[in-house]
C-alpha positions as CSV (number, residue, x, y, z in Angstrom):
1,M,71.4,94.0,107.5
2,M,70.7,92.7,104.0
3,S,67.3,93.1,102.4
4,V,65.3,90.1,101.3
5,L,66.2,90.8,97.6
6,E,69.9,90.9,98.4
7,R,69.7,87.7,100.4
8,S,68.0,86.0,97.5
9,F,70.6,87.3,95.1
10,H,73.4,85.9,97.0
11,A,71.8,82.7,97.7
12,F,71.2,82.4,93.7
13,L,74.9,83.0,93.3
14,D,76.0,80.6,95.9
15,V,74.0,77.8,94.0
16,L,75.5,78.8,90.7
17,F,78.9,79.5,92.0
18,P,79.6,78.3,95.4
19,P,82.4,80.0,97.4
20,Q,85.3,77.8,98.2
21,C,88.1,78.2,100.8
22,V,91.2,79.5,98.9
23,S,93.3,76.9,100.8
24,C,91.4,73.6,101.2
25,K,88.8,74.2,98.6
26,C,85.8,73.2,100.9
27,R,82.6,74.7,100.3
28,L,81.7,77.8,102.2
29,L,78.6,79.2,103.7
30,R,77.9,82.9,103.4
31,S,77.0,84.6,106.8
32,G,76.8,88.2,105.5
33,S,77.1,90.5,102.4
34,R,81.0,89.7,102.1
35,T,81.8,86.6,100.3
36,P,83.9,84.2,102.5
37,V,87.2,83.1,101.2
38,I,88.8,80.9,103.9
39,C,87.1,78.4,106.1
40,E,87.5,78.6,109.8
41,T,89.6,75.3,110.0
42,C,92.3,76.8,107.7
43,F,92.1,80.3,109.2
44,S,92.6,79.0,112.8
45,A,95.6,76.9,111.5
46,I,97.6,80.0,110.5
47,P,100.4,80.6,113.5
48,I,100.4,84.2,114.7
49,S,103.9,85.6,115.3
50,S,105.2,87.2,118.4
51,G,107.7,89.9,118.6
52,F,109.1,92.4,116.3
53,F,112.4,92.3,114.4
54,C,115.5,94.5,113.6
55,P,115.6,95.0,109.7
56,A,119.4,95.0,109.8
57,C,120.4,92.0,111.7
58,K,116.9,90.2,112.0
59,K,117.3,90.0,115.8
60,R,113.9,89.5,117.7
61,L,112.5,92.8,119.3
62,Y,110.0,92.8,122.1
63,E,108.5,96.1,121.4
64,P,108.2,98.4,118.4
65,R,110.3,101.3,120.1
66,V,113.9,101.3,118.9
67,S,115.8,98.9,116.7
68,C,119.1,97.5,117.8
69,H,120.6,99.1,114.8
70,R,119.8,102.6,115.0
71,D,121.0,103.2,111.3
72,A,118.1,100.9,110.2
73,R,115.9,103.6,111.1
74,F,112.7,101.6,111.7
75,V,111.4,98.4,113.3
76,A,109.6,95.6,111.5
77,G,106.9,93.2,112.3
78,A,105.0,90.5,110.6
79,A,101.7,88.8,111.6
80,A,102.8,85.2,110.4
81,P,105.2,83.1,108.5
82,F,105.1,83.1,104.7
83,A,105.8,79.5,105.1
84,S,102.1,78.9,106.0
85,P,100.2,77.5,103.0
86,Q,97.0,79.2,104.1
87,I,98.8,82.5,104.1
88,Q,100.3,81.8,100.8
89,A,96.7,81.0,99.2
90,L,95.2,84.3,100.7
91,I,97.9,86.5,99.4
92,H,98.0,84.7,96.1
93,A,94.0,85.0,95.8
94,L,94.3,88.9,96.6
95,K,97.3,89.8,94.3
96,Y,96.8,87.5,91.4
97,Q,93.2,86.3,91.3
98,S,91.6,89.8,92.1
99,C,89.8,88.5,95.1
100,R,89.5,91.6,97.1
101,N,87.6,89.9,99.9
102,A,90.8,88.1,100.8
103,A,92.1,91.4,102.1
104,F,89.8,91.2,105.2
105,P,91.2,87.8,106.8
106,L,94.6,89.1,106.0
107,A,93.7,92.4,108.0
108,A,92.1,90.2,110.6
109,L,95.4,88.4,111.2
110,L,97.4,91.6,111.5
111,H,94.9,92.9,113.9
112,A,95.3,89.7,116.0
113,Y,99.1,90.0,115.8
114,C,98.8,93.7,117.0
115,G,96.5,92.7,119.8
116,K,99.0,89.9,121.0
117,M,101.8,92.3,120.8
118,K,99.9,95.2,122.5
119,F,100.9,97.2,119.6
120,F,98.7,100.1,120.1
121,D,99.9,100.7,123.8
122,S,103.1,101.9,122.5
123,F,102.2,103.2,119.1
124,S,98.8,104.7,119.6
125,S,98.9,107.7,117.2
126,A,100.3,107.3,113.7
127,L,99.7,107.6,110.1
128,L,99.0,104.3,108.3
129,I,100.5,104.2,104.9
130,P,100.4,101.4,102.6
131,I,103.2,100.6,100.1
132,P,102.0,102.0,96.8
133,L,102.1,100.5,93.4
134,Y,103.1,102.1,90.4
135,P,100.0,103.7,88.7
136,R,100.1,101.7,85.6
137,R,100.4,98.4,87.6
138,E,97.6,99.4,89.9
139,R,95.3,100.1,87.0
140,A,96.0,96.7,85.6
141,R,95.4,94.9,88.8
142,G,92.5,97.1,89.6
143,F,93.6,98.0,93.1
144,N,96.5,98.4,95.6
145,Q,96.5,95.1,97.7
146,A,98.3,96.8,100.6
147,A,95.6,99.6,100.5
148,C,92.9,97.2,100.6
149,I,94.5,95.5,103.6
150,A,95.1,98.9,105.3
151,Q,91.5,99.9,105.1
152,S,90.2,96.6,106.4
153,F,92.7,96.8,109.3
154,L,91.9,100.2,110.1
155,S,88.2,99.2,110.3
156,L,89.1,96.5,112.8
157,S,91.4,98.4,114.9
158,H,88.7,101.1,115.8
159,N,91.6,103.5,116.8
160,P,90.7,107.1,116.1
161,N,94.4,108.2,116.4
162,V,95.4,106.1,113.5
163,V,94.7,107.8,110.2
164,L,94.9,106.1,106.7
165,D,97.0,108.0,104.2
166,S,96.9,106.1,100.9
167,K,97.7,109.1,98.6
168,N,100.8,110.9,99.9
169,L,103.6,108.2,99.2
170,I,103.7,107.5,95.5
171,R,105.7,105.2,93.2
172,T,107.7,107.3,90.8
173,R,109.2,104.5,88.6
174,N,107.7,101.2,87.3
175,T,110.4,98.9,88.9
176,A,110.8,95.3,88.1
177,S,109.4,92.5,90.3
178,Q,111.3,92.3,93.5
179,T,110.9,88.4,93.4
180,K,112.9,88.3,90.3
181,Q,115.9,90.0,91.9
182,K,118.5,87.4,93.3
183,T,120.3,89.4,95.9
184,Y,119.6,92.2,98.5
185,E,121.8,94.4,96.6
186,D,119.8,93.8,93.4
187,R,116.5,94.6,95.4
188,R,118.0,97.7,96.7
189,K,119.2,99.0,93.5
190,N,115.8,98.0,91.9
191,V,113.7,100.2,94.3
192,E,116.2,102.9,94.7
193,G,114.7,106.5,94.0
194,S,111.3,104.9,93.2
195,F,109.2,106.7,96.1
196,S,108.4,110.2,96.6
197,L,106.0,112.2,98.7
198,R,103.3,114.7,97.4
199,R,103.2,116.4,100.6
200,P,106.3,115.9,102.7
201,D,105.1,118.3,105.4
202,L,102.1,115.9,106.2
203,V,104.6,113.5,107.8
204,R,106.9,115.7,109.6
205,G,106.8,114.9,113.1
206,R,104.6,112.0,112.7
207,N,104.7,108.3,113.7
208,I,104.4,106.0,110.7
209,I,102.9,102.6,110.2
210,L,104.2,101.4,106.8
211,L,102.0,98.5,105.6
212,D,102.8,95.9,102.9
213,D,101.7,92.3,102.3
214,V,104.9,90.5,102.6
215,Y,108.5,91.2,104.1
216,T,111.3,89.6,102.2
217,S,114.6,91.2,102.3
218,G,113.3,94.6,103.5
219,A,114.6,96.5,100.5
220,T,111.3,98.1,99.5
221,A,110.5,99.2,103.1
222,S,113.9,100.6,103.6
223,E,113.7,102.8,100.5
224,A,110.2,103.9,101.7
225,V,111.5,104.6,105.2
226,R,114.4,106.7,103.7
227,I,111.8,109.0,102.0
228,L,109.8,109.3,105.0
229,K,112.7,110.1,107.2
230,Q,114.0,112.8,105.0
231,A,110.7,114.5,105.2
232,G,111.0,114.5,109.0
233,A,109.0,111.3,110.1
234,R,109.5,110.3,113.8
235,R,109.1,106.7,114.5
236,I,108.4,104.3,111.8
237,V,107.1,100.5,111.9
238,A,106.8,98.6,109.0
239,L,104.1,96.0,109.4
240,T,103.4,93.1,107.1
241,I,101.1,90.3,106.9
242,A,103.9,87.7,106.5
243,R,107.7,87.5,106.6
244,A,109.4,85.2,104.0
């Protein structure tokens, strides 16, 4: 519950700087302490995906148990298509406009997707590991967007058997942006050797949910999975907000 002083302060801010939907730019009304970032109409227009997919051949999978290509070593899932303009607006606001509040509706989409797919029925106990940024890049941005989404996602899931671990997997090289790489091989080489674990023993024998914002070629996820598997991780599912 907000105090009278807090409500007055937020009302004053809303008069001076009324919050707008990141997608359609309509004015938003505050309903709590968190500044809203997307209207209900735009949020409800985002299509929730169904199924998982093999990272090797992209074939649709109906559960996150085993990929059709065992050498892929993980199963992937994305909450929505990146083609959705509302998704693009939310991710852009989070990553490039420092709008940390955009992490909550993105996490809500991932939560809805996991509910639709009954994800936690077959993946009930796991470490939730967000893909890390290189420290210099995280300092420049002020936060790691994947970690922000992971925190909100965990608060929505209410699953005591899923534990957030945002410190163990680290970036050891400041790689170029994957969006600037033209081919999968370029992307693979760009992230090769760019991850390590501070405590490999903490992932041994554990199921892992690897979380990121967008799945494009899968090169980043594959490299992170390689390091996790070397340390003895059990089953790994790479969950993302959107699939490009």
